[in-house]
C-alpha positions in Angstrom: -132.5 42.4 -62.3 -135.9 40.8 -61.5 -136.4 38.9 -58.3 -137.9 35.5 -59.0 -141.5 34.9 -57.8 -141.8 33.0 -54.5 -142.5 29.3 -55.1 -146.0 27.9 -54.2 -146.5 26.7 -50.6 -144.9 23.3 -50.0 -142.5 23.7 -52.9 -139.1 25.4 -53.5 -137.1 26.8 -56.4 -133.6 25.4 -56.6 -131.0 27.4 -58.5 -128.3 25.1 -60.0 -125.7 24.5 -62.7 -125.4 21.3 -64.7 -122.0 20.5 -63.3 -122.7 21.0 -59.6 -122.4 17.8 -57.6 -124.1 19.3 -54.5 -127.0 20.3 -56.7 -127.4 16.8 -58.1 -127.3 15.3 -54.6 -129.9 17.7 -53.1 -132.1 17.2 -56.2 -132.1 13.4 -55.9 -132.7 13.7 -52.1 -135.7 16.0 -52.6 -137.1 13.7 -55.4 -136.8 10.7 -53.1 -138.6 12.5 -50.3 -141.4 13.8 -52.6 -140.5 17.5 -52.2 -141.7 19.4 -55.2 -139.3 21.9 -56.7 -138.6 23.9 -59.8 -135.0 23.8 -61.0 -133.4 26.9 -62.6 -130.0 26.6 -64.3 -128.3 29.9 -63.6 -126.0 29.5 -66.6 -129.0 29.6 -68.9 -130.9 32.4 -67.0 -128.9 35.5 -66.3 -131.6 37.0 -64.1 -131.4 33.9 -61.9 -127.6 34.2 -61.7 -128.1 37.8 -60.6 -130.5 36.7 -57.8 -128.1 34.0 -56.6 -125.3 36.6 -56.5 -127.6 39.0 -54.6 -128.3 36.5 -51.8 -124.8 35.1 -51.7 -122.7 38.2 -51.3 -121.8 38.5 -55.0 -121.0 34.8 -55.5 -122.8 32.4 -57.8 -123.0 29.7 -55.1 -125.3 26.8 -55.9 -127.5 25.1 -54.9 -129.3 28.2 -53.7 -132.9 27.3 -52.6 -135.7 29.9 -52.5 -138.6 29.1 -50.1 -142.2 30.1 -50.3 -141.7 32.8 -47.6 -139.1 34.6 -49.8 -136.1 33.5 -47.8 -133.2 31.6 -49.4 -130.6 29.1 -48.2 -127.3 28.2 -49.8 -126.4 24.5 -50.1 -129.0 23.5 -47.4 -129.3 20.0 -46.1 -132.4 17.9 -46.9 -133.4 18.3 -43.2 -133.2 22.1 -43.5 -135.4 22.1 -46.6 -137.9 19.9 -44.9 -138.0 21.9 -41.7 -138.3 25.2 -43.6 -141.2 23.9 -45.6 -142.9 23.1 -42.3 
């Protein structure tokens, strides 16, 4: 398994699925707030699914957000994303 590269400062990588309502909500909130992100569908990228399982105790829980400092959060609020981007 390859670990994804950390996103650029001020941006995040969001691991999602097409059917995840929490993913759609966070994505629309980040778009509205102007937070740049890269979306990765874990059903299309097996390495991404492996990473999500690694940081979520073996579960494919989405949305999982990867921050520029290499830390991740599972189903974070918009406020948490903003505060962790500093």
